[in-house]
DSSP file (Angstrom, degrees, kcal/mol; ACC not computed):
  #  RESIDUE AA STRUCTURE BP1 BP2  ACC     N-H-->O    O-->H-N    N-H-->O    O-->H-N    TCO  KAPPA ALPHA  PHI   PSI    X-CA   Y-CA   Z-CA
    1    1 A M     >        0   0    0      0, 0.0     4,-2.5     0, 0.0     5,-0.2   0.000 360.0 360.0 360.0 -51.6   -0.1    0.0    0.0
    2    2 A R  H  >  +     0   0    0      1,-0.2     4,-2.1     2,-0.2     5,-0.2   0.943 360.0  51.8 -58.0 -46.7    2.8    2.5    1.0
    3    3 A N  H  > S+     0   0    0      1,-0.2     4,-2.2     2,-0.2    -1,-0.2   0.859 110.3  49.3 -62.7 -33.1    4.6    1.8   -2.4
    4    4 A T  H  > S+     0   0    0      1,-0.2     4,-2.2     2,-0.2    -1,-0.2   0.868 111.4  47.5 -70.6 -34.7    1.4    2.5   -4.3
    5    5 A R  H  X S+     0   0    0     -4,-2.5     4,-1.8     2,-0.2    -2,-0.2   0.867 112.2  50.0 -76.2 -27.2    0.8    5.6   -2.6
    6    6 A S  H  X S+     0   0    0     -4,-2.1     4,-2.7    -5,-0.2    -2,-0.2   0.897 113.1  47.3 -72.0 -40.0    4.5    6.8   -3.0
    7    7 A L  H  X S+     0   0    0     -4,-2.2     4,-2.7     1,-0.2    -2,-0.2   0.881 111.9  49.4 -68.5 -34.9    4.3    6.0   -6.7
    8    8 A A  H  X S+     0   0    0     -4,-2.2     4,-2.1     2,-0.2    -1,-0.2   0.864 109.7  51.3 -70.3 -33.3    1.1    7.8   -7.1
    9    9 A L  H  X S+     0   0    0     -4,-1.8     4,-2.6     2,-0.2     5,-0.2   0.948 110.3  49.9 -62.1 -51.9    2.4   10.8   -5.3
   10   10 A I  H  X S+     0   0    0     -4,-2.7     4,-2.6     1,-0.2    -2,-0.2   0.908 108.8  51.9 -59.5 -40.3    5.4   10.9   -7.6
   11   11 A A  H  X S+     0   0    0     -4,-2.7     4,-2.9     2,-0.2     5,-0.3   0.926 110.0  48.4 -54.8 -45.2    3.3   10.6  -10.6
   12   12 A V  H  X S+     0   0    0     -4,-2.1     4,-3.1     1,-0.2     5,-0.3   0.963 112.4  49.9 -59.4 -46.5    1.2   13.5   -9.5
   13   13 A L  H  X S+     0   0    0     -4,-2.6     4,-1.6     1,-0.2    -1,-0.2   0.868 110.8  48.2 -65.7 -36.6    4.2   15.5   -8.8
   14   14 A V  H  X>S+     0   0    0     -4,-2.6     5,-1.6    -5,-0.2     4,-1.5   0.943 113.6  46.0 -67.4 -46.9    5.8   14.8  -12.1
   15   15 A I  H ><5S+     0   0    0     -4,-2.9     3,-0.5     1,-0.2    -2,-0.2   0.951 113.5  48.9 -60.8 -47.2    2.8   15.7  -14.1
   16   16 A A  H 3<5S+     0   0    0     -4,-3.1    -1,-0.2    -5,-0.3    -2,-0.2   0.822 113.5  47.6 -64.9 -28.9    2.1   18.8  -12.1
   17   17 A A  H 3<5S-     0   0    0     -4,-1.6    -1,-0.2    -5,-0.3    -2,-0.2   0.709 102.5-133.9 -87.4 -15.5    5.7   19.9  -12.5
   18   18 A G  T <<5 -     0   0    0     -4,-1.5    -3,-0.2    -3,-0.5    -4,-0.1   0.849  35.2-173.7  75.9  30.9    5.7   19.2  -16.2
   19   19 A A      < -     0   0    0     -5,-1.6     2,-0.9    -6,-0.2    -1,-0.2  -0.352  23.9-127.1 -51.6 128.7    9.1   17.3  -15.8
   20   20 A P        +     0   0    0      0, 0.0     3,-0.2     0, 0.0    -1,-0.1  -0.748  40.7 160.8 -91.2 113.5   10.5   16.3  -19.1
   21   21 A F    >   +     0   0    0     -2,-0.9     3,-1.3     1,-0.2    50,-0.1   0.296  42.6 105.7-107.9   7.7   11.3   12.5  -19.0
   22   22 A T  G >  S+     0   0    0      1,-0.3     3,-1.1     2,-0.2    -1,-0.2   0.813  75.9  56.0 -67.7 -26.6   11.4   11.8  -22.6
   23   23 A H  G 3  S+     0   0    0      1,-0.2    -1,-0.3    -3,-0.2    -2,-0.1   0.670 103.6  56.5 -69.1 -19.4   15.3   11.5  -22.6
   24   24 A A  G <  S+     0   0    0     -3,-1.3     2,-0.3    63,-0.1    13,-0.3   0.159  94.9  92.8-100.7  22.6   15.2    8.8  -19.9
   25   25 A Q  S <  S-     0   0    0     -3,-1.1    11,-0.2    63,-0.2    43,-0.1  -0.793  82.2-107.2-113.3 154.6   12.8    6.5  -21.9
   26   26 A T  B     -A   35   0A   0      9,-2.1     9,-0.6    -2,-0.3    64,-0.1  -0.647  54.9 -97.3 -65.3 132.8   13.4    3.7  -24.3
   27   27 A P        -     0   0    0      0, 0.0    -1,-0.1     0, 0.0     3,-0.1  -0.294  47.5-162.5 -57.0 137.4   12.6    5.0  -27.8
   28   28 A A        -     0   0    0      4,-0.2     3,-0.2     1,-0.1     6,-0.1  -0.869  27.3 -82.4-121.6 158.1    9.1    4.1  -28.9
   29   29 A P  S >  S-     0   0    0      0, 0.0     3,-2.3     0, 0.0    -1,-0.1  -0.086  70.7 -73.2 -53.3 160.2    7.3    4.0  -32.1
   30   30 A S  T 3  S+     0   0    0      1,-0.2     0, 0.0    -3,-0.1     0, 0.0  -0.200 119.2  11.7 -55.7 137.7    6.1    7.4  -33.3
   31   31 A G  T 3  S+     0   0    0      1,-0.2    -1,-0.2    -3,-0.2     0, 0.0   0.373 104.3 105.0  81.0 -10.0    3.1    8.6  -31.3
   32   32 A E  S <  S-     0   0    0     -3,-2.3    -1,-0.2    -4,-0.1    -4,-0.2  -0.852  75.1-110.7-109.5 143.3    3.4    6.0  -28.5
   33   33 A P        -     0   0    0      0, 0.0   100,-0.1     0, 0.0     2,-0.1  -0.311  33.6-126.7 -60.1 152.6    4.8    6.6  -25.0
   34   34 A G  E     - B   0 131A   0     97,-1.0    97,-2.0    -6,-0.1     2,-0.3  -0.092  22.3-104.6 -81.2-171.1    8.1    5.2  -24.1
   35   35 A T  E     +AB  26 130A   0     -9,-0.6    -9,-2.1    95,-0.2    54,-0.9  -0.933  33.8 178.4-121.4 149.3    9.0    3.0  -21.2
   36   36 A A  E     -CB  88 129A   0     93,-3.0    93,-2.8    -2,-0.3     2,-0.6  -0.978  26.0-125.5-143.0 153.4   10.9    3.9  -18.0
   37   37 A V  E     -CB  87 128A   0     50,-2.9    50,-2.2    -2,-0.3     2,-0.6  -0.914  21.4-161.4-103.8 122.4   12.1    2.2  -14.7
   38   38 A V  E     -CB  86 127A   0     89,-3.2    89,-1.9    -2,-0.6     2,-0.5  -0.890  10.5-171.0-105.4 122.8   11.1    4.0  -11.6
   39   39 A S  E     -CB  85 126A   0     46,-3.4    46,-1.9    -2,-0.6     2,-0.5  -0.888  11.1-161.4-118.5 133.4   13.0    3.0   -8.7
   40   40 A I  E     -CB  84 125A   0     85,-2.3    85,-1.5    -2,-0.5     2,-0.4  -0.946  13.7-163.4-118.9 127.8   12.4    3.9   -4.9
   41   41 A Y  E     -CB  83 124A   0     42,-3.1    41,-2.9    -2,-0.5    42,-1.9  -0.904  20.1-169.6-115.0 130.9   15.2    3.6   -2.5
   42   42 A R  E     - B   0 123A   0     81,-2.8    80,-3.6    -2,-0.4    81,-1.6  -0.961  30.7-145.6-102.9 104.7   15.3    3.4    1.2
   43   43 A V  E     - B   0 121A   0     -2,-0.6    78,-0.3    78,-0.3     5,-0.1  -0.409  19.1-103.0 -81.9 148.4   18.9    3.7    2.1
   44   44 A A    >   -     0   0    0     76,-1.8     3,-2.7     3,-0.2     7,-0.1  -0.399  53.1 -83.7 -67.4 141.1   20.5    2.0    4.9
   45   45 A P  T 3  S+     0   0    0      0, 0.0    -1,-0.1     0, 0.0    76,-0.0  -0.090 115.6   7.1 -52.0 134.2   21.2    4.3    8.0
   46   46 A G  T 3  S+     0   0    0     -3,-0.1     4,-0.2     1,-0.1     3,-0.2   0.402 107.1  95.8  73.7  -2.5   24.5    6.0    7.5
   47   47 A K    <>  +     0   0    0     -3,-2.7     4,-2.5     1,-0.1    -3,-0.2   0.167  45.0 107.6-108.7  16.8   25.0    4.8    3.9
   48   48 A H  H  > S+     0   0    0      1,-0.2     4,-2.1     2,-0.2     5,-0.2   0.927  83.1  41.3 -57.4 -56.5   23.6    7.8    1.9
   49   49 A L  H  > S+     0   0    0      2,-0.2     4,-2.0     1,-0.2    -1,-0.2   0.855 115.1  50.2 -62.7 -38.4   26.8    9.2    0.6
   50   50 A D  H  > S+     0   0    0      1,-0.2     4,-2.6     2,-0.2    -2,-0.2   0.908 111.7  51.8 -70.4 -44.5   28.3    5.7   -0.2
   51   51 A F  H  X S+     0   0    0     -4,-2.5     4,-2.5     2,-0.2    -2,-0.2   0.926 110.9  44.9 -57.4 -44.2   25.0    4.8   -2.0
   52   52 A L  H  X S+     0   0    0     -4,-2.1     4,-3.0     1,-0.2    -1,-0.2   0.910 114.0  50.1 -77.1 -38.0   25.0    8.0   -4.2
   53   53 A K  H  X S+     0   0    0     -4,-2.0     4,-1.8     2,-0.2    -1,-0.2   0.855 110.7  50.8 -68.7 -30.2   28.8    7.5   -5.0
   54   54 A W  H  X S+     0   0    0     -4,-2.6     4,-1.2     2,-0.2    -2,-0.2   0.933 115.1  42.9 -59.8 -49.8   28.0    3.9   -5.9
   55   55 A Q  H  X S+     0   0    0     -4,-2.5     4,-2.6     1,-0.2     5,-0.2   0.900 109.8  56.0 -64.1 -42.5   25.2    5.1   -8.2
   56   56 A A  H  X S+     0   0    0     -4,-3.0     4,-2.0     1,-0.2    -1,-0.2   0.902 105.5  51.6 -65.7 -39.3   27.3    7.9   -9.6
   57   57 A A  H  X S+     0   0    0     -4,-1.8     4,-1.1     1,-0.2    -1,-0.2   0.862 112.4  47.8 -68.1 -29.8   30.2    5.4  -10.8
   58   58 A R  H  X S+     0   0    0     -4,-1.2     4,-2.8     2,-0.2    -1,-0.2   0.889 107.8  52.7 -77.7 -39.2   27.6    3.3  -12.5
   59   59 A E  H  X S+     0   0    0     -4,-2.6     4,-2.5     2,-0.2    -2,-0.2   0.839 104.6  58.8 -67.1 -27.7   25.9    6.3  -14.2
   60   60 A A  H  X S+     0   0    0     -4,-2.0     4,-2.0    -5,-0.2    -1,-0.2   0.919 108.7  44.7 -59.0 -44.3   29.5    7.3  -15.5
   61   61 A I  H  X S+     0   0    0     -4,-1.1     4,-2.1     2,-0.2    -2,-0.2   0.961 110.6  53.1 -65.8 -50.7   29.6    3.9  -17.2
   62   62 A D  H  <>S+     0   0    0     -4,-2.8     5,-2.7     1,-0.2     4,-0.4   0.924 109.6  49.3 -45.4 -49.6   26.1    4.2  -18.5
   63   63 A K  H ><5S+     0   0    0     -4,-2.5     3,-1.0     1,-0.3    -1,-0.2   0.895 109.5  50.6 -62.6 -39.3   27.0    7.6  -20.1
   64   64 A A  H 3<5S+     0   0    0     -4,-2.0    -1,-0.3     1,-0.2    -2,-0.2   0.761 110.9  50.4 -71.8 -23.2   30.1    6.2  -21.7
   65   65 A A  T 3<5S-     0   0    0     -4,-2.1    -1,-0.2    -5,-0.2    -2,-0.2   0.486 118.8-112.1 -91.3   0.6   28.0    3.3  -23.1
   66   66 A G  T < 5 +     0   0    0     -3,-1.0     2,-0.3    -4,-0.4    -3,-0.2   0.666  63.6 151.3  78.5  19.0   25.4    5.8  -24.5
   67   67 A V      < -     0   0    0     -5,-2.7    -1,-0.3    -6,-0.2    -2,-0.1  -0.666  55.2-100.1 -80.2 141.0   22.6    4.9  -22.2
   68   68 A A        -     0   0    0     -2,-0.3   -44,-0.1     1,-0.1    -1,-0.1  -0.226  47.4 -96.7 -59.3 146.3   20.2    7.7  -21.5
   69   69 A P        -     0   0    0      0, 0.0     2,-0.3     0, 0.0    -1,-0.1  -0.266  30.8-126.3 -73.1 153.0   20.7    9.5  -18.2
   70   70 A T        -     0   0    0     17,-0.1     2,-0.4    -3,-0.1    17,-0.3  -0.725  19.8-134.4 -91.3 147.5   18.6    8.6  -15.1
   71   71 A Q  E     -D   86   0A   0     15,-3.1    15,-2.2    -2,-0.3     2,-0.3  -0.917  19.9-152.9-104.0 133.1   16.8   11.4  -13.2
   72   72 A W  E     -D   85   0A   0     -2,-0.4     2,-0.4    13,-0.2    13,-0.2  -0.720   8.7-163.6-111.7 148.8   17.2   11.5   -9.5
   73   73 A Y  E     -D   84   0A   0     11,-2.0    11,-1.7    -2,-0.3     2,-0.4  -1.000  12.2-145.7-134.7 131.5   14.7   12.9   -6.9
   74   74 A V  E     -D   83   0A   0     -2,-0.4     9,-0.2     9,-0.2     2,-0.1  -0.855  21.8-117.6-104.2 132.7   15.8   13.6   -3.2
   75   75 A H        +     0   0    0      7,-2.7     3,-0.1    -2,-0.4     7,-0.0  -0.411  42.0 159.7 -60.3 137.8   13.3   13.1   -0.4
   76   76 A T        -     0   0    0      1,-0.4     2,-0.3    -2,-0.1    -1,-0.2   0.561  63.4  -6.0-130.6 -29.6   12.6   16.4    1.5
   77   77 A D  S    S+     0   0    0      0, 0.0     2,-0.4     0, 0.0    -1,-0.4  -0.966 100.8  27.4-165.3 147.2    9.2   15.7    3.2
   78   78 A G  S    S+     0   0    0     -2,-0.3    -3,-0.0    -3,-0.1     0, 0.0  -0.894  91.4  39.8 110.0-131.5    6.4   13.2    3.5
   79   79 A D  S    S-     0   0    0     -2,-0.4   -77,-0.0     1,-0.1     0, 0.0   0.288  84.3-101.7 -55.4 177.1    6.8    9.4    2.9
   80   80 A S  S    S+     0   0    0     -3,-0.0    -1,-0.1    -5,-0.0     2,-0.1   0.235  79.4 113.3 -98.4  14.0    9.8    7.3    4.0
   81   81 A W        -     0   0    0      1,-0.1   -39,-0.2   -39,-0.1     3,-0.1  -0.487  48.1-160.1 -78.1 156.9   11.7    7.0    0.8
   82   82 A D        +     0   0    0    -41,-2.9    -7,-2.7     1,-0.4     2,-0.3   0.763  69.9   6.1-103.2 -36.4   15.1    8.6    0.4
   83   83 A Y  E     -CD  41  74A   0    -42,-1.9   -42,-3.1    -9,-0.2    -1,-0.4  -0.996  55.0-158.6-149.5 148.1   15.6    8.8   -3.4
   84   84 A V  E     -CD  40  73A   0    -11,-1.7   -11,-2.0    -2,-0.3     2,-0.4  -0.987  12.1-165.7-123.6 134.3   13.6    8.1   -6.5
   85   85 A S  E     -CD  39  72A   0    -46,-1.9   -46,-3.4    -2,-0.4     2,-0.4  -0.937   9.1-167.2-116.9 143.4   15.1    7.4   -9.9
   86   86 A I  E     +CD  38  71A   0    -15,-2.2   -15,-3.1    -2,-0.4   -48,-0.2  -0.977  28.2 152.7-130.7 119.5   13.5    7.4  -13.3
   87   87 A G  E     -C   37   0A   0    -50,-2.2   -50,-2.9    -2,-0.4   -61,-0.2  -0.756  43.2 -71.7-134.9 177.9   15.7    5.9  -16.0
   88   88 A P  E     -C   36   0A   0      0, 0.0     2,-0.8     0, 0.0   -52,-0.2  -0.392  35.7-119.9 -77.4 149.2   15.5    4.1  -19.2
   89   89 A E        -     0   0    0    -54,-0.9   -54,-0.1    -2,-0.1     2,-0.1  -0.793  44.4-144.7 -81.8 111.8   14.5    0.5  -19.8
   90   90 A T        -     0   0    0     -2,-0.8     2,-0.2     1,-0.1   -64,-0.1  -0.390   2.7-121.8 -86.4 164.4   17.8   -0.7  -21.3
   91   91 A T     >  -     0   0    0     -2,-0.1     4,-2.8     1,-0.1     5,-0.1  -0.505  31.3-105.1 -92.4 163.2   18.1   -3.3  -24.2
   92   92 A K  H  > S+     0   0    0      2,-0.2     4,-2.3     1,-0.2     5,-0.2   0.869 121.7  55.2 -57.6 -39.2   20.1   -6.4  -23.8
   93   93 A E  H  > S+     0   0    0      1,-0.2     4,-2.1     2,-0.2    -1,-0.2   0.897 109.1  46.3 -63.5 -37.4   22.9   -4.9  -26.0
   94   94 A Q  H  > S+     0   0    0      2,-0.2     4,-2.8     1,-0.2     5,-0.3   0.935 112.4  49.1 -69.2 -44.0   23.2   -1.9  -23.8
   95   95 A D  H  X S+     0   0    0     -4,-2.8     4,-1.9     1,-0.2    -2,-0.2   0.850 112.4  51.2 -67.7 -30.7   23.2   -4.1  -20.6
   96   96 A D  H  X S+     0   0    0     -4,-2.3     4,-2.0     2,-0.2    -1,-0.2   0.947 112.8  45.2 -60.7 -58.8   26.0   -6.3  -22.4
   97   97 A K  H  X S+     0   0    0     -4,-2.1     4,-1.7     1,-0.2    -2,-0.2   0.836 112.4  49.8 -67.1 -38.7   28.0   -3.2  -23.1
   98   98 A V  H  X S+     0   0    0     -4,-2.8     4,-2.3     2,-0.2    -1,-0.2   0.931 110.7  50.6 -59.9 -45.3   27.6   -1.7  -19.6
   99   99 A E  H  X S+     0   0    0     -4,-1.9     4,-2.4    -5,-0.3    -2,-0.2   0.885 108.5  50.8 -67.4 -32.3   28.6   -4.8  -18.0
  100  100 A A  H  X S+     0   0    0     -4,-2.0     4,-2.0     1,-0.2    -1,-0.2   0.907 112.6  47.1 -63.4 -39.7   31.7   -5.2  -20.1
  101  101 A M  H  X S+     0   0    0     -4,-1.7     4,-1.5     1,-0.2    -2,-0.2   0.816 108.6  53.8 -78.1 -21.9   32.8   -1.7  -19.3
  102  102 A M  H  <>S+     0   0    0     -4,-2.3     5,-2.8     2,-0.2     4,-0.3   0.924 107.9  50.5 -72.7 -40.0   32.1   -2.1  -15.6
  103  103 A K  H ><5S+     0   0    0     -4,-2.4     3,-1.2     1,-0.2    -2,-0.2   0.909 108.8  52.4 -59.2 -37.2   34.4   -5.3  -15.6
  104  104 A Q  H 3<5S+     0   0    0     -4,-2.0    -1,-0.2     1,-0.3    -2,-0.2   0.859 109.3  49.5 -70.5 -30.4   37.1   -3.2  -17.3
  105  105 A K  T 3<5S-     0   0    0     -4,-1.5    -1,-0.3    -5,-0.2    -2,-0.2   0.462 119.6-112.2 -81.0   0.4   36.8   -0.5  -14.6
  106  106 A G  T < 5 +     0   0    0     -3,-1.2     2,-0.3    -4,-0.3    -3,-0.2   0.742  68.7 146.7  78.0  16.7   37.0   -3.2  -11.8
  107  107 A L      < -     0   0    0     -5,-2.8    -1,-0.2    -6,-0.2     2,-0.1  -0.713  51.9-109.8 -91.0 139.9   33.3   -2.7  -10.8
  108  108 A K        -     0   0    0     -2,-0.3     2,-0.3     4,-0.1    -1,-0.1  -0.422  39.1-179.3 -68.2 142.4   31.4   -5.7   -9.6
  109  109 A T    >>  +     0   0    0     -2,-0.1     3,-0.9     4,-0.1     4,-0.8  -0.820  43.0  16.3-130.3 168.1   28.6   -7.1  -11.7
  110  110 A G  H 3> S-     0   0    0      1,-0.3     4,-2.4    -2,-0.3     3,-0.3  -0.311 126.6 -14.5  64.2-141.5   26.1  -10.0  -11.5
  111  111 A L  H 3> S+     0   0    0      1,-0.2     4,-2.5     2,-0.2    -1,-0.3   0.862 139.9  53.8 -67.8 -32.5   25.5  -11.5   -8.0
  112  112 A A  H <> S+     0   0    0     -3,-0.9     4,-1.8     1,-0.2    -1,-0.2   0.878 110.9  47.7 -69.9 -37.0   28.6   -9.9   -6.5
  113  113 A G  H  X S+     0   0    0     -4,-0.8     4,-2.4    -3,-0.3    -1,-0.2   0.841 111.3  51.1 -70.6 -35.7   27.4   -6.4   -7.7
  114  114 A G  H  X S+     0   0    0     -4,-2.4     4,-2.0     1,-0.2    -2,-0.2   0.940 110.8  47.6 -70.6 -37.8   23.9   -7.1   -6.3
  115  115 A L  H  X S+     0   0    0     -4,-2.5     4,-0.8     1,-0.2    -2,-0.2   0.893 111.9  50.7 -65.7 -36.3   25.3   -8.1   -2.9
  116  116 A E  H >< S+     0   0    0     -4,-1.8     3,-1.0    -5,-0.2    -1,-0.2   0.940 110.2  49.3 -62.9 -44.1   27.5   -5.0   -2.9
  117  117 A F  H >< S+     0   0    0     -4,-2.4     3,-2.2     1,-0.2     4,-0.4   0.906 102.7  64.0 -59.2 -40.9   24.3   -2.8   -3.7
  118  118 A R  H 3< S+     0   0    0     -4,-2.0     3,-0.5     1,-0.3    -1,-0.2   0.680  90.5  65.0 -61.4 -24.8   22.4   -4.4   -0.9
  119  119 A Q  T << S+     0   0    0     -3,-1.0    -1,-0.3    -4,-0.8    -2,-0.2   0.509 103.3  47.7 -76.0  -1.7   24.8   -3.0    1.7
  120  120 A Y  S <  S+     0   0    0     -3,-2.2   -76,-1.8    -4,-0.1     2,-0.4   0.539 105.9  61.2-114.3  -8.8   23.7    0.4    0.9
  121  121 A V  E     -B   43   0A   0     -3,-0.5   -78,-0.3    -4,-0.4     3,-0.1  -0.939  51.0-161.8-130.1 143.5   19.9    0.0    0.9
  122  122 A S  E    S-     0   0A   0    -80,-3.6     2,-0.3     1,-0.4   -79,-0.2   0.879  86.7 -25.9 -75.9 -46.5   17.3   -1.0    3.5
  123  123 A S  E     -B   42   0A   0    -81,-1.6   -81,-2.8     2,-0.0    -1,-0.4  -0.978  63.3-176.6-160.2 156.6   14.8   -1.7    0.7
  124  124 A H  E     -B   41   0A   0     -2,-0.3     2,-0.3   -83,-0.2   -83,-0.2  -0.970  10.1-150.6-154.8 161.4   14.1   -0.6   -2.9
  125  125 A T  E     -B   40   0A   0    -85,-1.5   -85,-2.3    -2,-0.3     2,-0.5  -0.970   4.0-153.5-131.9 150.9   11.5   -1.3   -5.7
  126  126 A D  E     -B   39   0A   0     -2,-0.3     2,-0.4   -87,-0.2   -87,-0.2  -0.995  16.2-178.0-125.6 123.5   11.7   -1.2   -9.4
  127  127 A T  E     -B   38   0A   0    -89,-1.9   -89,-3.2    -2,-0.5     2,-0.5  -0.984  20.5-141.5-121.0 133.8    8.7   -0.5  -11.5
  128  128 A F  E     +B   37   0A   0     -2,-0.4     2,-0.3   -91,-0.2   -91,-0.2  -0.831  31.2 174.9 -95.4 134.2    8.3   -0.4  -15.2
  129  129 A A  E     -B   36   0A   0    -93,-2.8   -93,-3.0    -2,-0.5     2,-0.3  -0.948  26.9-128.9-138.6 150.6    6.1    2.4  -16.4
  130  130 A R  E     -B   35   0A   0     -2,-0.3   -95,-0.2   -95,-0.3     3,-0.2  -0.814  52.1 -23.6 -99.6 141.2    4.9    4.0  -19.7
  131  131 A G  E     -B   34   0A   0    -97,-2.0   -97,-1.0    -2,-0.3     2,-0.1  -0.946  40.3-105.1 155.8-174.3    5.1    7.6  -20.2
  132  132 A P        +     0   0    0      0, 0.0     2,-0.3     0, 0.0    -1,-0.3   0.561  67.4 142.1 -82.4 152.2    5.3   10.5  -20.0
  133  133 A M        -     0   0    0     -3,-0.2     2,-0.2    -2,-0.1     3,-0.0  -0.948  47.4-114.1-147.1 156.7    1.7   11.2  -21.0
  134  134 A T     >  -     0   0    0     -2,-0.3     4,-1.8     1,-0.1     3,-0.3  -0.590  36.5-107.4 -90.3 161.6   -1.0   13.6  -20.0
  135  135 A A  H  > S+     0   0    0      1,-0.2     4,-2.3    -2,-0.2     3,-0.5   0.935 120.7  56.5 -53.9 -46.5   -4.1   12.4  -18.3
  136  136 A A  H  > S+     0   0    0      1,-0.3     4,-2.5     2,-0.2    -1,-0.2   0.879 105.0  51.2 -58.0 -38.7   -6.1   13.1  -21.6
  137  137 A Q  H  > S+     0   0    0     -3,-0.3     4,-1.8     2,-0.2    -1,-0.3   0.907 109.5  51.0 -70.8 -35.0   -3.7   10.8  -23.6
  138  138 A I  H  X S+     0   0    0     -4,-1.8     4,-2.3    -3,-0.5    -2,-0.2   0.904 110.1  49.2 -67.6 -39.9   -4.3    8.0  -21.0
  139  139 A V  H  X S+     0   0    0     -4,-2.3     4,-1.7     2,-0.2    -2,-0.2   0.922 110.7  50.3 -63.6 -44.3   -8.0    8.5  -21.3
  140  140 A A  H  < S+     0   0    0     -4,-2.5     4,-0.2     1,-0.2    -2,-0.2   0.830 111.0  49.1 -59.7 -36.3   -7.7    8.2  -25.1
  141  141 A M  H >< S+     0   0    0     -4,-1.8     3,-1.0     2,-0.2    -1,-0.2   0.872 110.8  50.9 -65.0 -46.0   -5.6    5.0  -24.8
  142  142 A A  H 3< S+     0   0    0     -4,-2.3    -2,-0.2     1,-0.3    -1,-0.2   0.825 108.4  51.5 -68.5 -28.4   -8.2    3.6  -22.5
  143  143 A E  T 3<        0   0    0     -4,-1.7    -1,-0.3     1,-0.2    -2,-0.2   0.483 360.0 360.0 -87.1  -5.0  -11.2    4.4  -24.8
  144  144 A K    <         0   0    0     -3,-1.0    -1,-0.2    -4,-0.2    -2,-0.1   0.540 360.0 360.0 -71.6 360.0   -9.7    2.7  -27.8
C-alpha cells in the first residue's frame, strides 16, 4: 500500500511539475509513449553518501556506453523513501556493453554487484512504467 501511495504521489508531482522525462525513456514508435524504470530507494542508515557514490560510478559507465541518463529525486518531506530514480529501460545490447565496461573498470557485476548494492539499501522497488503522458492521452488510450 505504501509503495502504491508513493508511486501515485510521484506521478502526480511529475505531471504537475511538467518534468521532461522523454530523454530517460526507451525509444518508442512514433506517437506511442516510451517506457522507463521508476525505482524507490530506502537507504541503509549512515550509507547515503556511499549509495550515491556507488550510483554515480555506474551512471558514468552508462553515459560512456550511450545509455540515456537517469533522473534522480531527493526526499525532502513526506513518505519514508530517500531517493527516487527514473531511468531508461535498457536493451540486452546496452546491458552487455555496460557490464563489459564495468568489468574493465573493476566494478562488481552480477551476483557480486547485487550483494554490494544491498549493503547500501534497506529496501528498494523497481517499477516499469509507460510515459510521459498527459491524463487526456491515457483516457484516449483507455477508450480505444
